[in-house]
DRENLOMI-680110 format. One record per residue: residue in one letter; x, y, z of N, C-alpha, C in turn. Coordinates in steps of 0.2 Angstrom, whole numbers, padded with zeros to 4 digits, always signed. Layout:
BEGIN
AXYZXYZXYZ
...
END
This chain:
BEGIN
M-0379-0229-1327-0384-0231-1322-0386-0238-1323
Q-0387-0241-1318-0390-0248-1318-0397-0248-1317
T-0401-0249-1322-0408-0249-1321-0411-0255-1318
T-0415-0254-1312-0418-0259-1309-0426-0259-1310
W-0428-0263-1314-0435-0263-1316-0440-0265-1310
I-0438-0269-1306-0442-0270-1300-0444-0264-1296
L-0439-0260-1295-0440-0254-1292-0444-0249-1296
L-0444-0249-1302-0447-0245-1307-0455-0245-1305
L-0457-0251-1303-0464-0252-1302-0467-0247-1297
A-0463-0245-1292-0465-0241-1287-0467-0234-1290
S-0465-0232-1296-0467-0226-1299-0474-0225-1300
L-0477-0231-1301-0484-0231-1303-0489-0230-1297
G-0486-0231-1291-0491-0231-1285-0490-0225-1281
L-0486-0220-1284-0485-0214-1280-0490-0209-1282
S-0493-0206-1276-0498-0201-1278-0496-0194-1276
T-0490-0193-1273-0488-0186-1271-0480-0186-1273
L-0478-0180-1274-0471-0178-1276-0467-0179-1270
A-0461-0181-1271-0456-0182-1266-0455-0176-1262
G-0455-0170-1266-0454-0163-1263-0461-0161-1261
A-0464-0164-1256-0471-0163-1254-0471-0156-1251
E-0466-0153-1248-0466-0147-1245-0468-0141-1250
K-0467-0143-1256-0468-0138-1261-0476-0138-1263
G-0479-0142-1260-0487-0143-1261-0489-0145-1268
L-0485-0149-1271-0486-0151-1278-0489-0158-1277
E-0495-0159-1280-0498-0166-1280-0497-0169-1287
F-0495-0176-1286-0493-0180-1292-0499-0183-1295
P-0501-0181-1301-0507-0183-1305-0507-0190-1308
R-0512-0192-1310-0512-0198-1314-0511-0196-1321
Y-0508-0200-1325-0507-0199-1332-0513-0197-1336
D-0513-0191-1340-0519-0189-1343-0520-0192-1350
G-0515-0196-1352-0515-0199-1359-0512-0195-1365
K-0510-0189-1363-0507-0185-1369-0500-0187-1370
D-0498-0187-1376-0491-0189-1378-0487-0183-1378
R-0482-0183-1374-0478-0177-1373-0470-0179-1375
V-0469-0186-1374-0462-0188-1375-0461-0189-1382
L-0455-0186-1385-0453-0186-1392-0449-0193-1393
D-0450-0195-1399-0446-0200-1402-0440-0196-1406
I-0434-0196-1402-0429-0192-1405-0425-0196-1410
N-0424-0192-1416-0420-0195-1421-0416-0190-1425
E-0413-0191-1430-0408-0187-1434-0412-0180-1436
K-0418-0181-1438-0422-0175-1440-0424-0170-1435
N-0425-0172-1429-0428-0168-1424-0423-0166-1418
Y-0418-0170-1417-0414-0169-1411-0411-0162-1410
R-0409-0159-1415-0406-0152-1415-0412-0147-1413
K-0417-0148-1416-0423-0143-1414-0425-0144-1407
A-0425-0150-1405-0427-0151-1398-0422-0148-1393
L-0415-0149-1394-0410-0146-1390-0411-0138-1390
K-0413-0135-1395-0414-0128-1396-0420-0125-1392
K-0425-0130-1393-0432-0128-1391-0433-0127-1383
Y-0429-0132-1379-0430-0132-1372-0424-0130-1368
D-0426-0127-1362-0420-0125-1358-0416-0131-1356
M-0420-0137-1355-0417-0143-1353-0420-0149-1357
L-0417-0153-1359-0419-0159-1363-0417-0166-1359
C-0422-0169-1357-0421-0176-1354-0422-0182-1358
L-0417-0186-1359-0418-0191-1364-0416-0198-1361
F-0421-0203-1362-0420-0210-1360-0417-0214-1366
Y-0411-0216-1365-0407-0220-1370-0409-0228-1369
H-0412-0231-1373-0414-0238-1372-0412-0243-1378
A-0412-0249-1376-0411-0254-1381-0417-0255-1386
P-0416-0258-1392-0421-0259-1396-0427-0262-1393
L-0433-0261-1396-0439-0264-1393-0438-0272-1393
P-0439-0275-1388-0438-0282-1387-0444-0286-1390
T-0443-0293-1391-0448-0297-1393-0452-0300-1387
A-0449-0301-1382-0452-0304-1376-0457-0299-1373
K-0463-0301-1371-0468-0296-1369-0466-0293-1362
E-0463-0297-1358-0461-0294-1351-0456-0288-1352
L-0452-0289-1357-0447-0284-1358-0450-0278-1361
Q-0455-0279-1366-0459-0274-1369-0463-0270-1364
K-0465-0273-1359-0469-0270-1353-0464-0265-1349
Q-0458-0267-1348-0453-0264-1345-0451-0257-1348
L-0451-0258-1355-0449-0252-1359-0455-0247-1359
Q-0461-0250-1359-0467-0246-1359-0468-0242-1352
M-0466-0245-1347-0466-0242-1340-0461-0237-1340
A-0455-0237-1343-0450-0232-1343-0453-0226-1347
E-0456-0227-1352-0459-0222-1356-0465-0218-1352
L-0469-0222-1348-0474-0219-1344-0471-0215-1339
V-0465-0217-1336-0462-0212-1331-0460-0206-1334
L-0457-0206-1340-0456-0199-1344-0462-0195-1345
E-0468-0199-1347-0474-0195-1349-0477-0192-1342
L-0476-0195-1337-0479-0192-1331-0475-0186-1329
A-0468-0187-1329-0463-0182-1327-0465-0176-1332
A-0466-0177-1339-0467-0172-1343-0473-0168-1342
Q-0478-0172-1340-0485-0169-1338-0484-0164-1332
V-0481-0166-1327-0480-0162-1321-0476-0156-1323
L-0471-0157-1327-0466-0151-1328-0468-0147-1335
E-0474-0148-1337-0476-0145-1344-0475-0138-1344
E-0475-0134-1339-0474-0127-1339-0467-0125-1338
K-0462-0130-1337-0456-0128-1335-0451-0128-1341
D-0453-0128-1347-0448-0128-1353-0443-0134-1352
I-0446-0140-1351-0441-0146-1351-0444-0151-1356
G-0440-0153-1360-0442-0158-1365-0440-0165-1363
F-0444-0169-1366-0443-0176-1364-0443-0180-1371
G-0438-0185-1371-0438-0189-1377-0435-0196-1376
M-0435-0201-1381-0432-0207-1380-0428-0208-1386
V-0422-0212-1385-0417-0213-1391-0416-0220-1391
D-0418-0223-1397-0416-0230-1398-0409-0232-1400
S-0406-0236-1396-0399-0237-1397-0397-0240-1404
Q-0401-0243-1407-0400-0246-1413-0403-0242-1419
K-0409-0240-1419-0412-0236-1424-0409-0229-1424
D-0407-0226-1419-0405-0219-1418-0397-0219-1416
A-0394-0224-1418-0387-0225-1416-0382-0219-1418
K-0384-0216-1424-0380-0210-1426-0381-0204-1421
V-0387-0203-1419-0389-0198-1415-0386-0199-1408
A-0387-0205-1405-0384-0207-1399-0376-0205-1399
K-0373-0207-1404-0366-0205-1404-0364-0198-1404
K-0368-0194-1408-0367-0187-1408-0369-0184-1401
L-0373-0186-1398-0375-0184-1391-0371-0186-1385
G-0367-0191-1387-0363-0194-1381-0367-0199-1377
L-0372-0202-1380-0376-0207-1376-0373-0214-1376
H-0371-0217-1371-0367-0223-1372-0370-0229-1367
E-0374-0228-1362-0376-0233-1358-0384-0234-1358
E-0386-0240-1361-0393-0241-1362-0396-0242-1355
G-0402-0239-1354-0406-0239-1348-0404-0233-1344
S-0401-0228-1347-0399-0222-1343-0403-0216-1345
V-0404-0211-1341-0407-0205-1343-0402-0199-1343
Y-0402-0195-1348-0397-0190-1349-0401-0183-1349
V-0398-0178-1346-0401-0172-1346-0396-0167-1349
F-0399-0163-1354-0395-0158-1358-0397-0151-1355
K-0392-0148-1352-0394-0141-1350-0388-0136-1352
E-0389-0132-1356-0384-0127-1359-0379-0131-1362
D-0373-0131-1359-0367-0135-1362-0365-0141-1358
R-0370-0143-1354-0368-0148-1349-0373-0154-1351
V-0370-0160-1350-0374-0166-1350-0374-0170-1343
I-0379-0171-1340-0380-0173-1333-0383-0180-1334
E-0380-0185-1331-0383-0192-1331-0387-0193-1324
F-0393-0195-1325-0397-0196-1319-0396-0203-1317
D-0393-0203-1310-0391-0210-1308-0396-0212-1302
G-0402-0210-1303-0407-0212-1297-0412-0217-1300
L-0416-0219-1295-0422-0223-1296-0426-0220-1302
L-0427-0224-1307-0431-0222-1313-0439-0222-1311
A-0441-0217-1307-0448-0216-1305-0450-0209-1306
A-0456-0208-1308-0458-0201-1310-0457-0196-1305
D-0458-0197-1298-0457-0192-1293-0450-0191-1292
T-0446-0196-1292-0439-0195-1291-0436-0191-1297
L-0438-0192-1303-0435-0189-1309-0437-0181-1309
V-0444-0180-1307-0446-0173-1307-0442-0169-1301
E-0441-0172-1296-0437-0169-1290-0430-0167-1293
F-0427-0172-1296-0420-0171-1299-0420-0165-1304
L-0425-0165-1308-0425-0160-1313-0427-0153-1310
L-0431-0153-1305-0432-0146-1302-0426-0144-1298
D-0422-0148-1295-0416-0146-1292-0411-0143-1297
L-0411-0146-1303-0407-0143-1309-0409-0136-1311
L-0416-0134-1310-0418-0128-1312-0416-0122-1306
E-0414-0125-1300-0413-0120-1295-0406-0117-1296
D-0405-0111-1293-0398-0108-1293-0393-0113-1290
P-0387-0113-1293-0382-0118-1291-0379-0117-1284
V-0380-0110-1282-0377-0108-1275-0383-0105-1271
E-0383-0108-1265-0388-0105-1260-0385-0100-1256
I-0388-0094-1255-0385-0089-1251-0387-0089-1244
I-0382-0088-1239-0384-0088-1232-0383-0081-1229
D-0388-0078-1227-0388-0071-1225-0389-0070-1217
N-0391-0075-1214-0392-0074-1207-0391-0080-1202
A-0392-0079-1196-0390-0085-1191-0395-0091-1192
L-0402-0089-1194-0407-0094-1195-0405-0099-1200
E-0403-0096-1206-0401-0100-1212-0394-0103-1210
L-0390-0101-1206-0384-0104-1204-0385-0110-1200
R-0390-0110-1196-0392-0116-1192-0395-0121-1196
A-0399-0119-1201-0401-0124-1206-0395-0128-1210
F-0390-0124-1212-0384-0126-1215-0381-0131-1211
D-0380-0130-1204-0377-0134-1199-0380-0141-1199
R-0387-0141-1200-0390-0147-1199-0390-0152-1205
M-0387-0149-1210-0386-0153-1216-0380-0157-1216
E-0381-0163-1213-0375-0167-1211-0374-0173-1216
E-0379-0175-1220-0379-0181-1224-0376-0181-1231
D-0374-0174-1233-0372-0174-1240-0365-0170-1240
I-0361-0170-1245-0356-0166-1246-0358-0159-1247
K-0355-0154-1244-0357-0147-1245-0351-0143-1245
L-0351-0137-1248-0346-0132-1248-0349-0125-1247
I-0345-0121-1243-0347-0114-1242-0341-0109-1242
G-0343-0104-1246-0337-0099-1247-0340-0092-1244
F-0335-0088-1243-0336-0081-1240-0333-0076-1246
F-0338-0072-1248-0336-0067-1254-0338-0060-1253
K-0335-0056-1256-0337-0049-1255-0344-0047-1258
S-0346-0050-1264-0352-0048-1266-0354-0053-1272
R-0360-0053-1275-0362-0057-1280-0358-0055-1287
D-0355-0049-1287-0351-0047-1293-0344-0049-1292
S-0342-0051-1287-0335-0053-1286-0333-0059-1291
E-0327-0058-1294-0324-0063-1298-0323-0070-1295
H-0322-0069-1289-0320-0076-1285-0327-0079-1284
Y-0332-0075-1282-0339-0078-1281-0341-0081-1288
L-0340-0078-1293-0342-0080-1300-0339-0087-1302
A-0332-0087-1300-0329-0093-1301-0332-0099-1297
F-0334-0098-1291-0337-0102-1286-0344-0105-1289
Q-0347-0100-1292-0354-0101-1295-0353-0106-1301
E-0348-0104-1305-0347-0109-1311-0345-0116-1309
A-0341-0116-1304-0339-0123-1302-0345-0127-1299
A-0350-0123-1296-0356-0126-1293-0360-0129-1298
E-0360-0126-1304-0364-0128-1310-0362-0135-1312
Q-0355-0136-1311-0352-0142-1314-0354-0148-1310
F-0357-0147-1303-0358-0153-1299-0366-0152-1297
Q-0370-0148-1300-0377-0147-1298-0380-0153-1301
P-0385-0157-1298-0388-0155-1291-0385-0160-1286
F-0379-0163-1287-0376-0169-1283-0373-0166-1277
I-0370-0160-1277-0366-0157-1272-0369-0150-1270
N-0370-0149-1264-0373-0143-1262-0368-0137-1261
F-0369-0131-1264-0364-0126-1263-0368-0120-1260
F-0365-0117-1255-0367-0111-1251-0362-0106-1252
A-0365-0100-1251-0360-0094-1250-0363-0089-1246
T-0359-0084-1243-0361-0079-1239-0357-0073-1240
F-0361-0067-1240-0358-0061-1241-0358-0057-1234
E-0360-0060-1229-0361-0057-1222-0355-0058-1218
K-0352-0053-1215-0346-0054-1211-0348-0058-1204
S-0354-0057-1202-0356-0060-1196-0357-0068-1197
V-0359-0070-1202-0360-0077-1204-0353-0080-1205
A-0349-0076-1209-0342-0079-1210-0338-0080-1203
K-0339-0075-1199-0336-0076-1192-0338-0082-1189
E-0344-0084-1189-0347-0090-1186-0343-0096-1189
L-0342-0096-1195-0339-0101-1199-0331-0101-1199
T-0329-0096-1196-0321-0094-1196-0319-0094-1203
L-0323-0091-1208-0321-0091-1215-0318-0084-1216
K-0312-0084-1219-0309-0077-1221-0312-0076-1229
M-0310-0069-1231-0313-0067-1237-0310-0072-1243
N-0314-0074-1247-0313-0078-1253-0311-0085-1251
E-0312-0087-1245-0310-0094-1242-0316-0099-1243
V-0315-0105-1245-0320-0110-1246-0319-0116-1242
D-0324-0118-1238-0323-0124-1234-0327-0130-1237
F-0324-0136-1237-0327-0142-1240-0329-0147-1234
Y-0335-0149-1234-0338-0153-1229-0339-0160-1232
E-0337-0165-1228-0339-0172-1230-0345-0174-1226
P-0349-0179-1228-0355-0181-1224-0353-0183-1217
F-0357-0181-1212-0356-0183-1205-0350-0181-1202
M-0346-0176-1205-0340-0174-1203-0341-0167-1200
E-0339-0166-1193-0341-0159-1190-0336-0154-1193
E-0330-0156-1194-0325-0151-1196-0323-0151-1203
P-0324-0145-1206-0322-0145-1214-0315-0145-1215
V-0314-0146-1222-0307-0145-1224-0307-0138-1228
T-0303-0134-1226-0302-0127-1230-0298-0128-1236
I-0301-0127-1242-0297-0128-1248-0291-0123-1248
P-0285-0125-1249-0279-0121-1249-0278-0116-1255
D-0274-0111-1254-0272-0107-1259-0277-0103-1262
K-0281-0099-1257-0286-0095-1260-0283-0089-1263
P-0287-0085-1267-0293-0086-1270-0292-0092-1276
H-0298-0095-1277-0298-0100-1282-0301-0099-1288
S-0299-0102-1294-0302-0101-1300-0307-0107-1300
E-0311-0107-1306-0316-0112-1307-0313-0119-1307
E-0307-0119-1311-0304-0125-1313-0301-0128-1306
E-0298-0124-1302-0295-0126-1296-0300-0129-1291
L-0306-0126-1291-0311-0129-1287-0314-0135-1289
V-0315-0136-1296-0317-0142-1299-0312-0148-1297
A-0306-0146-1298-0301-0151-1297-0300-0153-1290
F-0301-0149-1285-0301-0151-1278-0307-0155-1276
I-0313-0153-1279-0319-0157-1277-0319-0164-1280
S-0316-0164-1286-0316-0170-1290-0311-0175-1286
E-0306-0172-1284-0301-0177-1280-0303-0179-1274
H-0307-0175-1270-0309-0176-1263-0316-0179-1263
R-0319-0179-1268-0326-0182-1268-0326-0190-1268
R-0326-0193-1263-0325-0200-1262-0331-0204-1259
P-0332-0210-1260-0337-0214-1257-0336-0214-1250
T-0341-0212-1246-0341-0212-1239-0348-0213-1236
L-0348-0213-1229-0355-0214-1226-0359-0209-1228
R-0365-0210-1231-0370-0205-1233-0377-0208-1234
K-0382-0204-1233-0389-0207-1234-0390-0209-1241
L-0394-0215-1241-0396-0217-1248-0402-0214-1250
R-0401-0210-1256-0407-0206-1259-0409-0209-1265
A-0415-0208-1267-0418-0211-1273-0415-0208-1279
E-0413-0201-1279-0411-0197-1284-0404-0199-1286
D-0400-0202-1282-0393-0204-1284-0391-0211-1281
M-0396-0215-1280-0394-0222-1277-0389-0226-1281
F-0389-0226-1287-0385-0230-1291-0378-0227-1291
E-0378-0220-1292-0371-0217-1291-0368-0218-1285
T-0372-0219-1279-0369-0220-1273-0366-0227-1272
W-0369-0232-1275-0367-0239-1274-0362-0242-1279
V-0362-0239-1285-0358-0241-1291-0351-0238-1289
S-0350-0233-1285-0343-0230-1284-0338-0235-1282
N-0332-0235-1285-0327-0239-1283-0324-0237-1277
I-0325-0241-1271-0323-0239-1265-0315-0241-1264
F-0313-0246-1267-0306-0249-1266-0301-0246-1271
END
């Protein structure tokens, strides 16, 4: 991730969470220290203690006062996010690339100025604007189920209106179907960057012209999807197809993945 410190200043002026529809008000920092100084002695304990662990990997404390302020501001972003999510079993920490180099190597941290989220056996790099509200929204998305179920025509209309992002939808027999479970496992690999949907209703599948165990792949602003060939699909097959076809294209610039959007190699 490419950290843009000028944009980081915006984090201090926000009074409401980006997900305002959830009714969450963004508070002022209460002064309580919640962010851990991650080191060799405590990193294993932190990984076990929390359902998710959010770590900011940073360069050593600089001597220049302006750069020191930038690092302090990044820490404040984490403190505000930790305060808002205090009841969500999410831990926050900072890792010094020089002082804690051994820990960074063990955890796979490699890019200074990046935020890494550890969830179960996954490591997700946050490629968005380093602002407290944006980080909170990103982490809340990670707590959601990786697949959203569509049961009726109203939910289907909402699905149709989602034109700005990559999305997939599959038709399966039930939640216990091995093919749905494979779809769900694949969804976890791309959460929260790609939206996965599923239906178990024949009426919904008919509107989408989906056959049993079939999965459609939608690119942003494209009306007609691509049906993933050779159904039914394993988790590995779905991941391979999405990885191959997930390419830079016209899409809305979002705070939660703005650097992932623009760093992509288009050529």
